[in-house]
N, C-alpha and C positions, 0 to 999 in steps of 0.2 A: 350399397352404401346407405341409401335412404332408409332401408329396412333396419339396418344396424342403428342408425341415428334415432329412429322412431322407438325402437326397443329400449335404447339407453335412456331416452327422455321419459318413457313410461316407468322405468325402474326408479329413476330419480324422483318422479312425482309420487310413486308409491312410498318410497322411503321418507320423503318430506311429509307426506300425509300421516304416516305412522308416528314420526317425530312430533308433529303438531298435536296429534291425539294424545300422545304420551305426556307431553308438556301440559296440555289442558287438564288431563286427569290428575296429574301431580298437583296442579295449582288449585283444583276445585276443592270446595269446602264441604266437610261433613259436619253438619250442625246439630247440636243437641239444644233444643229450645226449652226455656223455663218460663212458664206463664200461667195465669189462672183466670183472668177476667176479660171483660169486653174491651178494655184498653189493649190487651195483648193480641186480640184477634186480627186487626189489620196487618200487623207485623208478621204473624204466623201465616196468614193467607198469602202475602207477597213472597215469603220464603218458599212456601209450598208451590206457588206458581212458577218460581224460578227453577225448582227441581223438575217440575213437569215439562218445562221448555228446555231442559238440559243446559241451563245457564251456569252461573258461577257455583251454585250449590249442587253438590252431587247426591247428598243423602240428608234426610231429616227425620228426627224422632223428637218426642216431647216428654218433658217432666212436668207434672202438674199434681194438684191435690185431688184425690179421688173422693174425699169426704164430702165436698160441696156438691149437692145434688144438681144445682143449677149452673155448675161450672161450664161456661160456654166453650172453653178450650177443649175440655174433655169431649163434649158433644161434637165439636168440629172434627176432632181426630177420629171419632167413631164413624162419622158420616163419610169422611174422606179416606178411611183406611190407613191412617197414620199411626204407627206404633207409639203408644204412650206408656209412661212409667209413673207409678205412684210415689210422690215425694216422701211419704212416710216410711217407705221401705227402700228408698234409693240410697246407694252408697257409691263411693269412688270406684269400687271394683266393677260396677255396672257399666261404666264408660270404658269400652275396649276399642272403639273404632272412630270416635268423633274427635275432630281436631279444633273445633271452635264452639264455645258455649255462648248462647244468646239469652239474655234475661230481659223480660218485658213485664213489668207489674206483677212480680212473682210473690213478693211479701215475705220471703224468708232469706236469712243471711246464709250465703253459700260457704260451706266450710273450705278451708285452705286445701284440704286433701282432694276435694273435688275440683277446685280451680286448677290445681297443678296437673290434672290429667289432660288438659287441653293444650296441645302444642302451640296453637295459635291464640291462646288466651281466652278470656271471656269478656264480652261487651254487654252493655246495658243501655236500654232506652229509658231516659228519665224525663218526666214532664215539667221541666223548669230550665232556666238558664243558670246552670250551676256555676258558682257555688251558692246561688240563691235558692232557697226553699229545698234544702236537703231533707229527705224524710219520706214518710208514707203517704202524706196528703198534700202534695205540692199544688194541685189545681185548686183545692178548697182554700188553702191559705193564701194563694195569690189573689183570688177574688176578694176574700175577706179583708185583706190588707189594703185594698183599693189600688193594687198595682195596675198600671195601664199596659204593661208588656210582660209577657212570659215567653216560653218556647220549649224547644226540645234540645236535650243534650245526649249525645252518644258518648259514653265514657267506658273506660276499662274497669272491670271489676277487680277490687282489691279485697284481701281477706280481713276479717274482724270488724270492719266498719262499713256502713252504708254510704254510698254516693260521694266517695272521696277520690276516686281514680282520675287519671288524666282524661282530658276532654279530647275526643277525636273529631267531633263535628257538632255545631250548634245552628239552630234556625229559630228565629223569633216569630211571635204571634202577637197581634194587638188585641187587647181586651177592651171591648167597647163598653160604654157606661151602663148598659142594661143587659149585657151578656150574662146568662145564667150557667151554672156549672155543667149541665149536660152538653150544652153547645160547645163550650171550651174543651171539655173532655173529648168529644168526638173529633173536633178539629185537630187537637194535639195527637190523638191516636193515629189519625191518617197521616199527619205530617211526620210523626215518629217512624212510621213504617217506611215512608219514602227515604227519610234520612238514614235509617238502618240499612236499606238496600244500597244506598250510595257508599256507605262504609264497607259493606260486604264486597261490593264491586271492585274496590281498590283498597283493600285492607292494609297492605304494607305501606302505602302512601300515608294513610291516616295515622297509622302507628308512628311513622317517622316524624310527622309534624304535630303530634299530640302535645297538648298544653297542660301542665300541672295546675291544679286548683289552688287558689289562695285562701287558706283557712281563715285569714283575718277578715275576709269579705263574706264569709258564710252566714246565711240565715237558715232557719229551720222550719220544717213543716211536719210536726209530729202527728201521730194518729189523732183523730177527732175524739176528744174526751166527752164524758157524760154532760158536762156543764157548758160545752162550747156554744150551744144554741141559746143560752140564757141571755136575755136583754138586761142591760144595766142603764136604765133611763138617765140617771144623773151623771153618768160618765161617758155615754156614747152619743155621738151626734146622729141626726137622722140619716145622713149619708153612710155612716159606719154601720148603722143597723140595717140599712138597705143592702149594703155590701155583704153583710153577714147572711142576710136572707138569700141573696143571689148565690153565695158560695155553698149553701146547704140545700138549694132548690132540688127537689126530688129525693133528697136523702132524709131530712127530718125537718119539722117545723120549728120556728123560733118559739121560745117559751117565756112567759112572765107570770105574774100573779094578779088576781083581782079578788078582793074580799076573802082572802085565805084560800082561794081556789086556783089551781093551775090553769093557765090559759095558753092555748097553742095558736100561733098565728100561721095560717096556711098560705095566705096571699096578702102581700102588702104592695103599696105603690109609693114612689118617691118622685116629686116634681123637682127636677134639677134646676129649674128657673125660679123657684119660689123665693119670696122675700124672706129675709131673716129678721125675726123679732128678738132682739138681744137686749131689751131693756132690763135693768137689774142684773143680778148675778146669772151667769150662764146656766147654772143648774136649777134655778128657781122655776117651778112649774113643770119640770121634767117628769114625764109620766102622766101628765094631765090629759084626760080624755075629753074631747070636744065633739059633739055631734051637730052637724049642720043640716037642719031639716029641709032647707030649700034644695040642697043637692043630694041629700040622703047619704052623706059621707061621714064616716067615723074617723076622726083624726086624733093623733097623739103627739103632744109636744115633746121634743127631745132636748138633750143637752145642746146648748148653743142657740136654741130658739126655733129651729126648723121643725116641720111636722112630717110624719109619715101617715099614709092612709091605710087603714085596715079594711081589707075587702072580705076575707073569709077567716073565721076563727072558730075555736070551740072552747068551752069552759067546763072544767071538771071532766066527767065521763060522758058528757052530752054530745050530741051530733054536731057536725060543722054547720055554722050559720053565717049569715051575712052581717055586715056592720050594722045595718038597719035593724035586723032581728035582735042583735045584741043590745042595741039601745032600747028597743021596745021591751025586751025581756028582763033587762038588768038595770041599765042606767036610769031609766025613767022612774025607777023605784027607790033611788038613793039621792040624797042631796048633793049639790055640786061640790061640796068640800070633800066628798068621799069618792069622786070620780077620778081615781088614779090607778094606773098600773104600777106594779112593783111591790116589794115587801114593805 
């Protein structure tokens, strides 16, 4: 009798184990990942780790651009043995076995024919609190606008338009007064990866409670144009210029003019506690360059009366110099009425 009971229990255990394994495999996700840059990497790495630990993700392959020689996603795939596909030749017919598409900083609009191949849909990691800062450069525009808060949005991909799908999950990040773009970029990339895995771990729940975006509250963050770095001394305050500098830090220097020569500002400082000199009209004296010999500081008056300090700059095609070098080489040779930046 005992032997019969033992055999029956063992048979039930084996049956339950098979059922559990079957259910797990049915529920596991086969992900096709779309990404191109360093913002994509933390998300790709966490998904790959989940595959290796036999978690929620059963299979992973990648679509990226093979053109970019420094594409970190492509290099990671090569190093880790992940099969990758070139976006330039990718088509809907390529996806024959994946049920979820994941997009992280990909930079291309996904055609509806490809979106429709995923039975579980496509989701995207976007570096803003949508519908704020829709577009290609949300991190740059968030800092440049002086925003004190941004974050991560996990959203569903919809055809024909960027960043308009339902929100599955959001998480906010505080932008400190002196935070520069690379710092915020890396923080959001890591947070985005964590939020993505939360969604993947309970995808049906997040789909069920997704929230549509309100287009009336949308703001936009388009690609950075050629003139984005130009300073307009008579229309921008010192804080606005400093925010612009922070937003473009490591990407490109701010630009202005001096004596018909292009000037590039590579490092500037802003004193958040400085006194405001607002006598007369706010734009009067904007662009005026003042050099303080006692402290060896090169300062520029901005719209509204506050100053920024220029630490490193270059003029024309000459090498980068300090504010003191600029004064000795250029300002000391012109009268005070001509010591102005701007056209």
